[in-house]
N, C-alpha and C positions, 0 to 999 in steps of 0.2 A: 385626438391629438398624439402625433408620435414625438418619442422621447430623442432629445438631441444625441448625437453619436456618441459621444464620449461619455453619457452617462449609459446607454445601452451596452457599451464596450465593457464597463466597469461591473455593470449588473453581469453580464456573460462571464467575466473574468471571475468575479465572486462565485457565480454558480458553479464554473469549473473547479474551484477550491474546494466546495462543497463535496463535489463528487470525487477529487482526488482524495481528500480527508477520508471519506468513505473507502474508499479502495486501500488507503493505506492501513486503517483499521482492520480490515480484513487481511491483507498481508503479513502485518505483524502477528494477527493472531493464529495464523497459520504457520510463520516462522517458530511461534513460541509452542505450537503443538507438536511440531518434529523436532525440537529442542526443549523435550521437559526436563525441568530442573535447572533450564538456565534463565534467569531473570534479566531483566532489560539492563539491569548495573553490568551484567557480565558480558554484555555483546556490545557491539559498535555498529553505528550505521553500515561502513563499510562491509562489517560481516553479513547485515540485512541484505544489503546490495548485491553482493556477491552470491550469497545463497539464491535469491530472487532471479537474478542473471542466469545462473546454471538452469533453473527450474525451468524457464523459458528454453532451454536446450533438450533438456532431458528429467520427467519428474522422478524425484528420488522417492517418494511415497504415495500412496493412495489417496482420494479424497477424503477430506474427515478427519485426517491424523493418523489412519490405519496404516499398518506397517506392512 
C-alpha cells in the first residue's frame, strides 16, 4: 500500500533535512579547521556563509585543513 502524497512529501522533506544537517556539520568543521583558535562564539553565520561562498569560487586551503 502506498503512502499518501503529503506523508511521502513530509518524509522526503525530513530526509533532506538530515542530509543538509550532515553537510552543515562538515562545512562548519571545515571552517573551524581553517580558522583555528576561533570559536563559534567569535564568528557569525554571515562569516561562515561568506567563507563558504568564497570556497566555491577558489579554495583557500587543501583538503583536511592542510595549508
